[in-house]
VOPAGU-2260 file (C-alpha; in pm, 1 decimal, decimal comma):
REM VOPAGU-2260
SITE   aa  ch    i         X         Y         Z
SITE  MET   A    0    3824,6   -3581,9   -5791,8
SITE  ARG   A    1    3849,8   -3448,1   -5479,7
SITE  SER   A    2    3801,9   -3091,1   -5563,5
SITE  LEU   A    3    3475,8   -3185,4   -5703,9
SITE  LEU   A    4    3368,2   -3383,2   -5383,7
SITE  ALA   A    5    3487,7   -3058,8   -5204,5
SITE  SER   A    6    3324,7   -2811,9   -5407,3
SITE  GLY   A    7    2970,5   -3051,6   -5361,7
SITE  LEU   A    8    2993,5   -3051,1   -5059,5
SITE  LEU   A    9    3071,1   -2647,9   -4986,6
SITE  LEU   A   10    2756,8   -2615,6   -5228,2
SITE  LEU   A   11    2534,9   -2846,9   -5016,6
SITE  ALA   A   12    2649,7   -2658,2   -4719,1
SITE  ALA   A   13    2569,6   -2331,3   -4892,1
SITE  THR   A   14    2201,2   -2425,0   -5002,5
SITE  SER   A   15    2141,4   -2604,2   -4632,6
SITE  LEU   A   16    2241,7   -2238,7   -4496,3
SITE  ALA   A   17    2001,0   -2071,7   -4759,7
SITE  LEU   A   18    1728,3   -2278,3   -4675,4
SITE  ARG   A   19    1738,0   -2229,7   -4273,5
SITE  ALA   A   20    1750,1   -1851,1   -4362,9
SITE  ASP   A   21    1415,7   -1910,5   -4552,4
SITE  VAL   A   22    1278,1   -2091,9   -4265,4
SITE  SER   A   23    1376,5   -1848,0   -3994,8
SITE  SER   A   24    1222,2   -1589,6   -4208,1
SITE  ALA   A   25     904,3   -1745,6   -4241,1
SITE  ALA   A   26     906,1   -1831,0   -3894,1
SITE  GLU   A   27     936,5   -1442,6   -3803,5
SITE  PRO   A   28     733,4   -1266,2   -4013,8
SITE  GLU   A   29     736,2    -891,1   -4045,8
SITE  GLY   A   30     665,0    -719,2   -3727,4
SITE  PHE   A   31     720,0   -1034,8   -3526,6
SITE  ALA   A   32     975,5    -864,3   -3306,8
SITE  GLU   A   33     787,2    -550,5   -3250,6
SITE  LEU   A   34     498,9    -782,2   -3170,2
SITE  SER   A   35     721,2    -989,0   -2876,4
SITE  ALA   A   36     837,3    -622,3   -2734,9
SITE  THR   A   37     474,2    -512,7   -2710,6
SITE  ALA   A   38     362,2    -866,3   -2522,9
SITE  GLU   A   39     698,6    -841,1   -2320,5
SITE  ALA   A   40     575,1    -499,6   -2194,4
SITE  ASP   A   41     215,9    -568,5   -2158,4
SITE  ASP   A   42     334,2    -845,2   -1917,2
SITE  LYS   A   43     601,5    -591,6   -1700,9
SITE  LEU   A   44     306,7    -382,6   -1725,9
SITE  ASP   A   45      52,0    -629,0   -1542,9
SITE  GLN   A   46     337,9    -705,7   -1335,4
SITE  MET   A   47     357,0    -385,8   -1177,6
SITE  VAL   A   48       6,9    -278,3   -1186,5
SITE  GLY   A   49     -57,5    -592,2    -935,4
SITE  GLN   A   50     151,7    -480,9    -676,6
SITE  MET   A   51     -10,6    -144,3    -670,8
SITE  ILE   A   52    -366,2    -312,8    -555,4
SITE  MET   A   53    -481,5    -406,5    -199,4
SITE  VAL   A   54    -821,9    -560,9     -91,3
SITE  GLY   A   55   -1009,9    -705,3     169,8
SITE  PHE   A   56   -1192,0   -1070,8     124,6
SITE  SER   A   57   -1417,6   -1272,2     314,9
SITE  GLY   A   58   -1317,7   -1609,0     521,0
SITE  GLU   A   59   -1079,7   -1683,7     786,9
SITE  GLU   A   60    -997,6   -2041,9     647,3
SITE  GLU   A   61    -819,0   -2163,5     369,5
SITE  HIS   A   62   -1076,0   -2324,6     192,4
SITE  ASN   A   63   -1315,4   -2027,9     190,1
SITE  PRO   A   64   -1432,3   -1912,7    -141,2
SITE  GLY   A   65   -1301,4   -1545,8     -54,2
SITE  VAL   A   66    -961,8   -1668,2      67,4
SITE  MET   A   67    -908,8   -1905,3    -235,8
SITE  ALA   A   68    -976,5   -1610,9    -451,0
SITE  VAL   A   69    -732,3   -1392,2    -311,5
SITE  HIS   A   70    -454,6   -1674,5    -299,4
SITE  ASP   A   71    -516,8   -1689,9    -667,4
SITE  GLN   A   72    -478,0   -1365,2    -718,5
SITE  LEU   A   73    -153,8   -1293,3    -552,1
SITE  ALA   A   74     -13,1   -1595,9    -695,3
SITE  LYS   A   75     -47,8   -1459,9   -1010,0
SITE  GLY   A   76      20,8   -1087,7    -963,4
SITE  VAL   A   77    -285,3    -942,4    -989,1
SITE  ILE   A   78    -268,9    -796,6    -674,1
SITE  GLY   A   79      10,1    -725,8    -446,0
SITE  GLY   A   80    -167,2    -749,8     -88,8
SITE  VAL   A   81    -449,8    -813,2     122,3
SITE  ALA   A   82    -618,4    -615,0     405,1
SITE  LEU   A   83    -732,4    -777,4     716,7
SITE  TYR   A   84   -1047,5    -718,0     913,9
SITE  THR   A   85   -1273,8    -862,2    1203,2
SITE  GLU   A   86   -1451,5   -1119,5     964,4
SITE  ASN   A   87   -1072,6   -1251,8     885,4
SITE  ILE   A   88    -978,7   -1316,6    1236,5
SITE  SER   A   89   -1172,8   -1557,2    1496,2
SITE  SER   A   90    -865,1   -1731,9    1703,2
SITE  ALA   A   91    -516,2   -1676,8    1698,2
SITE  GLY   A   92    -420,8   -2036,6    1559,0
SITE  ARG   A   93    -662,5   -1968,6    1271,6
SITE  LEU   A   94    -483,8   -1595,7    1185,1
SITE  ARG   A   95    -156,3   -1774,0    1172,4
SITE  LEU   A   96    -300,0   -2059,4     937,9
SITE  LEU   A   97    -411,0   -1791,0     694,9
SITE  THR   A   98    -163,6   -1508,6     698,0
SITE  ALA   A   99     106,3   -1856,8     635,8
SITE  PHE   A  100    -123,9   -1945,5     339,7
SITE  LEU   A  101    -175,0   -1630,2     198,7
SITE  VAL   A  102     245,2   -1525,4     243,3
SITE  ASN   A  103     314,1   -1819,7      71,1
SITE  ALA   A  104     114,5   -1738,7    -216,7
SITE  ASN   A  105     391,8   -1577,7    -437,3
SITE  SER   A  106     770,9   -1638,8    -382,6
SITE  LYS   A  107     887,3   -1360,2    -560,6
SITE  LEU   A  108     748,7   -1029,3    -334,9
SITE  VAL   A  109     608,3   -1080,6     -33,5
SITE  PRO   A  110     251,0    -975,1     -20,9
SITE  PHE   A  111     132,2    -673,5     222,8
SITE  ILE   A  112     -33,3    -858,1     471,4
SITE  ALA   A  113    -231,6    -550,7     673,4
SITE  VAL   A  114    -443,3    -458,1     939,5
SITE  ASP   A  115    -538,5    -164,7    1162,4
SITE  GLN   A  116    -421,7    -213,0    1485,3
SITE  GLU   A  117    -354,4     144,5    1673,6
SITE  GLY   A  118    -467,5      26,6    2051,4
SITE  GLY   A  119    -796,8     160,6    2212,2
SITE  MET   A  120   -1122,4     101,6    1992,2
SITE  VAL   A  121    -939,3      14,9    1699,7
SITE  GLN   A  122    -718,1    -301,9    1663,0
SITE  ARG   A  123    -844,1    -600,0    1450,0
SITE  LEU   A  124    -673,0    -812,6    1677,8
SITE  THR   A  125    -868,4    -862,0    2026,9
SITE  GLU   A  126    -851,9   -1002,4    2330,6
SITE  ARG   A  127   -1204,2   -1217,7    2224,3
SITE  THR   A  128    -961,2   -1387,9    1992,4
SITE  GLY   A  129    -670,8   -1479,9    2192,4
SITE  HIS   A  130    -462,4   -1100,9    2160,0
SITE  THR   A  131    -344,2    -831,5    2385,5
SITE  HIS   A  132    -526,0    -559,1    2446,4
SITE  TYR   A  133    -359,9    -221,6    2364,8
SITE  PRO   A  134    -440,0     117,6    2525,3
SITE  SER   A  135    -582,0     383,3    2329,8
SITE  ALA   A  136    -344,6     679,7    2164,9
SITE  ARG   A  137    -500,8     921,1    2394,5
SITE  LYS   A  138    -442,0     720,8    2678,1
SITE  MET   A  139     -83,1     717,8    2569,1
SITE  GLY   A  140     -76,2    1078,2    2528,0
SITE  ASN   A  141    -244,9    1161,8    2849,4
SITE  GLU   A  142     -77,7     962,2    3111,9
SITE  ALA   A  143     279,8    1071,7    3209,3
SITE  LYS   A  144     396,2     666,3    3253,2
SITE  LEU   A  145     217,4     539,9    2966,2
SITE  GLY   A  146     381,6     857,2    2745,1
SITE  SER   A  147     712,2     757,5    2831,6
SITE  VAL   A  148     938,0     683,5    2531,8
SITE  ASP   A  149    1050,6     368,1    2724,8
SITE  THR   A  150     700,9     262,1    2801,1
SITE  ALA   A  151     581,3     350,8    2489,3
SITE  HIS   A  152     833,8     132,3    2330,8
SITE  HIS   A  153     796,6    -172,6    2524,5
SITE  LEU   A  154     400,3    -161,6    2458,1
SITE  TYR   A  155     447,4     -90,8    2146,4
SITE  GLU   A  156     718,4    -348,3    2118,1
SITE  ALA   A  157     460,3    -638,7    2228,7
SITE  MET   A  158     215,3    -513,4    1996,6
SITE  ALA   A  159     469,7    -533,7    1702,7
SITE  LYS   A  160     571,9    -857,9    1805,8
SITE  GLU   A  161     236,9    -998,1    1834,0
SITE  LEU   A  162     143,9    -907,9    1470,7
SITE  ALA   A  163     478,1   -1015,9    1344,9
SITE  ALA   A  164     423,2   -1353,3    1499,3
SITE  ALA   A  165      41,1   -1317,2    1362,1
SITE  GLY   A  166     206,9   -1292,0    1005,7
SITE  ILE   A  167     113,5    -946,4     965,7
SITE  ASN   A  168     376,6    -706,2     795,0
SITE  VAL   A  169     177,2    -412,5     775,9
SITE  ASN   A  170       5,9    -177,1    1032,9
SITE  PHE   A  171    -228,0      87,6     915,9
SITE  GLY   A  172     -85,8     305,8    1213,0
SITE  PRO   A  173      25,0     540,5    1405,8
SITE  VAL   A  174    -238,3     784,4    1350,6
SITE  VAL   A  175       7,3    1098,4    1357,2
SITE  ASP   A  176    -327,7    1347,0    1363,2
SITE  LEU   A  177    -333,8    1606,6    1573,0
SITE  SER   A  178    -672,6    1642,3    1842,7
SITE  VAL   A  179    -722,4    1982,6    1752,6
SITE  ASN   A  180   -1082,2    1940,6    1728,2
SITE  PRO   A  181   -1259,9    1798,4    2046,8
SITE  TRP   A  182   -1547,8    1718,4    1929,1
SITE  ASN   A  183   -1417,6    1513,7    1607,7
SITE  THR   A  184   -1605,0    1207,2    1544,0
SITE  VAL   A  185   -1356,5     976,0    1395,6
SITE  ILE   A  186   -1028,5    1080,7    1585,7
SITE  ALA   A  187   -1056,1    1271,8    1900,1
SITE  ARG   A  188   -1417,0    1102,5    2033,2
SITE  ARG   A  189   -1272,5     754,3    1942,5
SITE  LYS   A  190    -949,7     823,9    2128,2
SITE  ARG   A  191    -721,3     724,1    1795,1
SITE  SER   A  192    -454,9    1055,3    1869,4
SITE  PHE   A  193    -184,2    1108,6    2109,7
SITE  GLY   A  194    -296,9    1436,4    2175,4
SITE  SER   A  195    -272,5    1790,8    2011,1
SITE  ASP   A  196      82,1    1880,8    2068,2
SITE  PRO   A  197     254,8    1825,6    1763,5
SITE  GLU   A  198     601,5    1731,2    1951,4
SITE  THR   A  199     414,2    1501,3    2173,2
SITE  VAL   A  200     213,0    1329,5    1907,6
SITE  THR   A  201     573,7    1313,5    1732,3
SITE  THR   A  202     751,8    1168,3    1975,6
SITE  LEU   A  203     489,5     850,9    2049,6
SITE  ALA   A  204     468,1     806,6    1692,0
SITE  ARG   A  205     805,4     720,5    1663,7
SITE  ALA   A  206     795,3     477,0    1944,9
SITE  PHE   A  207     527,4     308,6    1723,5
SITE  ILE   A  208     742,3     299,0    1442,5
SITE  THR   A  209    1068,9     201,8    1579,7
SITE  ALA   A  210     927,3     -44,2    1752,9
SITE  HIS   A  211     754,2    -225,7    1433,3
SITE  ARG   A  212    1037,3    -184,3    1244,3
SITE  GLU   A  213    1246,6    -398,1    1505,7
SITE  ALA   A  214     976,2    -682,6    1453,5
SITE  ASN   A  215     976,6    -634,8    1084,5
SITE  VAL   A  216     659,1    -480,5    1049,7
SITE  ALA   A  217     589,8    -158,5     813,3
SITE  THR   A  218     418,9     135,5     942,2
SITE  VAL   A  219     162,5     385,1     762,4
SITE  ALA   A  220     157,0     723,0     915,1
SITE  LYS   A  221    -216,7     855,3     861,7
SITE  HIS   A  222    -440,0    1053,0     790,0
SITE  PHE   A  223    -263,1    1322,8     571,5
SITE  PRO   A  224    -309,1    1649,7     539,6
SITE  GLY   A  225    -453,6    1605,8     896,5
SITE  HIS   A  226    -816,8    1445,8    1017,1
SITE  GLY   A  227    -785,3    1566,5    1348,4
SITE  SER   A  228    -943,8    1920,6    1297,6
SITE  SER   A  229   -1242,3    1755,7    1078,7
SITE  TRP   A  230   -1603,9    1802,6    1185,2
SITE  SER   A  231   -1725,5    1518,5     969,5
SITE  ASP   A  232   -1613,0    1137,3     931,3
SITE  SER   A  233   -1470,7    1037,5     579,5
SITE  HIS   A  234   -1634,4     713,3     652,3
SITE  LYS   A  235   -1972,0     855,4     554,8
SITE  THR   A  236   -1940,4    1220,8     382,1
SITE  LEU   A  237   -1629,4    1417,6     256,0
SITE  PRO   A  238   -1485,0    1614,7     521,3
SITE  ASP   A  239   -1420,7    2017,6     469,6
SITE  ILE   A  240   -1145,2    2137,5     678,4
SITE  SER   A  241   -1083,4    2466,5     498,4
SITE  LEU   A  242   -1134,5    2698,1     783,7
SITE  SER   A  243   -1014,8    2400,2    1100,8
SITE  TRP   A  244    -707,3    2270,8     966,9
SITE  GLN   A  245    -406,8    2399,0    1087,0
SITE  GLU   A  246     -33,9    2434,1     946,9
SITE  SER   A  247      67,5    2244,9    1265,2
SITE  GLU   A  248     -93,5    1932,8    1207,7
SITE  LEU   A  249     195,8    1855,6     948,7
SITE  GLU   A  250     460,3    1902,0    1194,2
SITE  PRO   A  251     453,5    1507,7    1267,1
SITE  TYR   A  252     530,6    1440,1     911,1
SITE  VAL   A  253     784,0    1697,3     872,0
SITE  SER   A  254     964,7    1565,9    1186,4
SITE  LEU   A  255     917,8    1183,0    1121,3
SITE  SER   A  256    1023,0    1238,7     749,7
SITE  HIS   A  257    1342,9    1391,2     793,1
SITE  GLU   A  258    1459,4    1116,7    1034,3
SITE  ASP   A  259    1369,3     863,1     793,9
SITE  LEU   A  260    1125,9     709,0    1009,6
SITE  LEU   A  261     785,9     707,7     768,9
SITE  ASP   A  262     782,7     360,8     565,9
SITE  MET   A  263     461,2     458,4     423,3
SITE  VAL   A  264     182,0     738,9     427,5
SITE  MET   A  265    -163,9     754,5     423,1
SITE  VAL   A  266    -354,3    1005,9     225,2
SITE  GLY   A  267    -716,2    1084,8     384,0
SITE  HIS   A  268   -1039,9    1171,2     199,8
SITE  LEU   A  269   -1009,1    1535,5     300,7
SITE  TYR   A  270   -1089,0    1841,9     109,1
SITE  HIS   A  271    -895,0    2146,7     177,4
SITE  PRO   A  272    -810,9    2400,7    -127,6
SITE  ARG   A  273    -420,3    2359,2     -41,0
SITE  PHE   A  274    -468,3    2015,0    -101,4
SITE  SER   A  275    -724,2    2001,2    -380,8
SITE  ASP   A  276    -683,1    2001,2    -777,2
SITE  GLY   A  277   -1030,1    2177,9    -750,7
SITE  ASP   A  278   -1397,9    2123,3    -770,6
SITE  ARG   A  279   -1376,1    2002,8    -361,9
SITE  LEU   A  280   -1159,5    1682,6    -538,4
SITE  PRO   A  281   -1061,0    1526,1    -164,6
SITE  ALA   A  282    -665,0    1524,2    -101,5
SITE  SER   A  283    -672,3    1137,5    -187,0
SITE  LEU   A  284    -725,9    1186,4    -531,1
SITE  SER   A  285    -585,8    1518,2    -586,0
SITE  ALA   A  286    -172,2    1541,4    -688,4
SITE  SER   A  287    -153,9    1870,4    -471,6
SITE  ALA   A  288    -168,6    1659,4    -161,0
SITE  VAL   A  289     105,1    1410,3    -344,6
SITE  HIS   A  290     305,1    1681,3    -422,4
SITE  ALA   A  291     300,4    1859,8     -84,8
SITE  LEU   A  292     365,7    1540,2      94,9
SITE  ARG   A  293     688,3    1434,2    -145,2
SITE  ALA   A  294     806,0    1841,8    -157,3
SITE  ASP   A  295    1152,4    1879,1    -123,6
SITE  GLY   A  296    1261,2    2100,3     129,7
SITE  TYR   A  297     964,3    2056,9     340,1
SITE  ILE   A  298     835,7    1658,7     420,8
SITE  GLY   A  299    1019,3    1538,5     135,3
SITE  PHE   A  300     885,5    1206,9     201,3
SITE  LYS   A  301     976,3     962,9     -55,1
SITE  GLY   A  302     841,3     594,9       8,1
SITE  VAL   A  303     487,0     459,5     -75,5
SITE  VAL   A  304     185,5     641,2     -80,6
SITE  VAL   A  305    -112,8     481,9      52,2
SITE  SER   A  306    -479,4     587,1     -26,0
SITE  ASP   A  307    -744,4     563,4     271,4
SITE  ASP   A  308   -1002,3     300,5     203,7
SITE  MET   A  309   -1134,0     382,3    -139,4
SITE  GLU   A  310   -1508,3     255,5     -45,7
SITE  MET   A  311   -1539,9     492,3     208,2
SITE  GLY   A  312   -1862,9     751,9     177,6
SITE  ALA   A  313   -1625,6    1043,0      97,1
SITE  VAL   A  314   -1531,1     906,3    -200,9
SITE  ARG   A  315   -1761,9     609,2    -328,9
SITE  ASP   A  316   -2055,3     829,5    -311,3
SITE  ARG   A  317   -1903,7    1106,8    -528,2
SITE  TYR   A  318   -1733,2     863,3    -789,6
SITE  SER   A  319   -1741,3     564,3   -1014,6
SITE  LEU   A  320   -1533,5     258,9    -924,9
SITE  GLU   A  321   -1315,9     346,6   -1256,6
SITE  ASP   A  322   -1314,6     706,8   -1133,6
SITE  ARG   A  323   -1170,9     659,4    -792,2
SITE  VAL   A  324    -909,8     452,7    -932,4
SITE  VAL   A  325    -769,4     623,4   -1174,5
SITE  LYS   A  326    -787,6     945,6    -994,5
SITE  ALA   A  327    -601,4     850,1    -726,2
SITE  ILE   A  328    -288,5     682,1    -929,9
SITE  ASP   A  329    -275,4     964,5   -1183,3
SITE  ALA   A  330    -254,3    1179,2    -812,1
SITE  GLY   A  331      26,6     997,3    -689,8
SITE  ILE   A  332    -115,9     697,8    -503,7
SITE  ASP   A  333     143,8     440,0    -489,3
SITE  LEU   A  334    -110,6     190,0    -371,3
SITE  LEU   A  335    -457,8     138,2    -328,5
SITE  VAL   A  336    -651,5       7,2     -49,3
SITE  PHE   A  337   -1031,1    -152,9     -74,6
SITE  SER   A  338   -1189,7    -299,1     216,8
SITE  ASN   A  339   -1425,6    -469,1      14,2
SITE  VAL   A  340   -1673,8    -470,3     319,8
SITE  LYS   A  341   -1940,5    -354,9     142,7
SITE  SER   A  342   -1980,6    -635,9    -174,3
SITE  ARG   A  343   -1702,2    -884,7     -62,1
SITE  ASP   A  344   -1667,4    -933,7    -413,7
SITE  PRO   A  345   -1392,1   -1160,2    -473,9
SITE  SER   A  346   -1290,0   -1065,4    -825,0
SITE  LEU   A  347   -1234,9    -705,5    -697,8
SITE  GLY   A  348    -834,4    -756,3    -755,0
SITE  ILE   A  349    -918,0    -858,4   -1094,4
SITE  LYS   A  350   -1138,6    -541,3   -1197,4
SITE  LEU   A  351    -912,0    -321,8   -1029,0
SITE  HIS   A  352    -630,9    -461,7   -1205,6
SITE  GLY   A  353    -809,2    -413,1   -1521,1
SITE  ILE   A  354    -913,8     -86,6   -1483,1
SITE  ILE   A  355    -585,6      34,9   -1453,0
SITE  GLY   A  356    -392,8    -189,5   -1678,6
SITE  SER   A  357    -689,4     -46,0   -1936,9
SITE  ALA   A  358    -620,3     339,8   -1823,9
SITE  VAL   A  359    -247,3     312,8   -1909,8
SITE  ARG   A  360    -304,5     163,4   -2221,8
SITE  ASP   A  361    -528,9     448,7   -2340,6
SITE  GLY   A  362    -310,5     703,0   -2187,8
SITE  ARG   A  363    -532,5     819,0   -1891,8
SITE  ILE   A  364    -257,5     728,6   -1670,2
SITE  PRO   A  365     134,9     768,7   -1809,1
SITE  ARG   A  366     352,9     447,1   -1762,9
SITE  ALA   A  367     582,5     647,4   -1585,2
SITE  ARG   A  368     372,4     674,4   -1294,7
SITE  ILE   A  369     317,3     311,5   -1267,8
SITE  GLU   A  370     727,7     216,7   -1295,6
SITE  ALA   A  371     763,9     499,0   -1051,8
SITE  ALA   A  372     483,7     380,2    -774,9
SITE  TYR   A  373     641,2     -17,9    -855,8
SITE  GLY   A  374    1006,0      99,9    -761,0
SITE  ARG   A  375     852,3     255,9    -417,5
SITE  ILE   A  376     707,9    -123,4    -330,3
SITE  VAL   A  377     945,2    -308,6    -443,1
SITE  GLU   A  378    1225,2    -140,5    -258,3
SITE  LEU   A  379     986,9    -147,9      62,3
SITE  LYS   A  380     902,6    -521,4     -17,2
SITE  ARG   A  381    1257,3    -581,7     -20,8
SITE  ARG   A  382    1329,8    -406,2     315,5
SITE  LEU   A  383    1091,0    -633,4     440,8
SITE  MET   A  384    1215,2    -943,7     298,8
SITE  GLN   A  385    1565,5    -873,0     448,3
SITE  HIS   A  386    1429,2    -759,4     757,8
SITE  ASP   A  387    1582,7    -398,6     670,7
SITE  LEU   A  388    1297,4    -188,8     753,8
SITE  ALA   A  389    1533,4      96,9     845,7
SITE  GLY   A  390    1699,6      97,8     508,3
SITE  LYS   A  391    2072,1      48,6     647,8
SITE  GLY   A  392    2158,8    -244,7     372,8
SITE  GLU   A  393    2167,1    -162,4     -20,1
SITE  VAL   A  394    1821,6    -188,3    -158,1
SITE  THR   A  395    1790,6    -182,5    -571,5
SITE  ALA   A  396    1454,2    -151,4    -737,0
SITE  GLU   A  397    1371,9    -334,2   -1036,4
């Protein structure tokens, strides 16, 4: 009897296992594993793409529609950062509330909160909004007292601390363009260059960068390969620097890169055959420019490459939104910046994300290009989160 009972229990157990196997098989039809892997890969792609997008927006307070839109996009990983402009800043108190609201949107990776705060004519945080006015780069370069290393460092230390206190973690500066064309309307006439001497420009840019790093604010050296020799303004049209550009305009990038002082480099909307892929394609959309910037044995920059505003006339008037995005990323731009000043479209980040994702899925942009950009951006963001912009601690990208 015991033998028969044992046999019966064994048969029941075997039948139960068989039924479970059948149910499991029915729950996972053929190809389910592949579909699951594809969905996971798409989720990862969406996460990586989002970190490559920075947009401007309307509003200065939490309840403003434009602010709510970018907050939602930051929270969902649709975008990885925002750029602040004059209309977003009305007072020091409101600015701190705004940046805190945006920074807290995503707990995994701190969003880039960026601003143009060069000093002189280009500074978004002004005396009118309760902030300090800082001298122009030209004044820094021309006046011996201001141009001393200690004075420059103390001045930029105050600037960087003010930015950090306002919740800003990226400054679109320093300008390392050489003022080789005194009639240049966008750099020289606006007093944005430290001067025409590469050593002076490098020295003051070094003070700017190190002071910002101490305050945990990342910097963006600009405008590669050099806007200081142009005869036109890339905000309005494409400057052709083929005849005016000088090799010395690269020297600040070489020196600062070799000293590991470059967090990010902004590529300008400038045309020069050496930095173009042909057909008068600007440097910002050309792999030749990014290759020159990253070339081992010369500049050798390994960090995040940033576009100049992709809504400037130099590119907006010649290329569609989709062309600008695809060409820039395929060329090697890691972080796309759209001021959103013209349209103030609250869904711009969503549109950009969709364009990039589609271009990767249909093969126009290699997935490896996205993975490389994401790795560099994550590394920089982790350094920000660890208060280690100098990179002294061990940082690994996902």
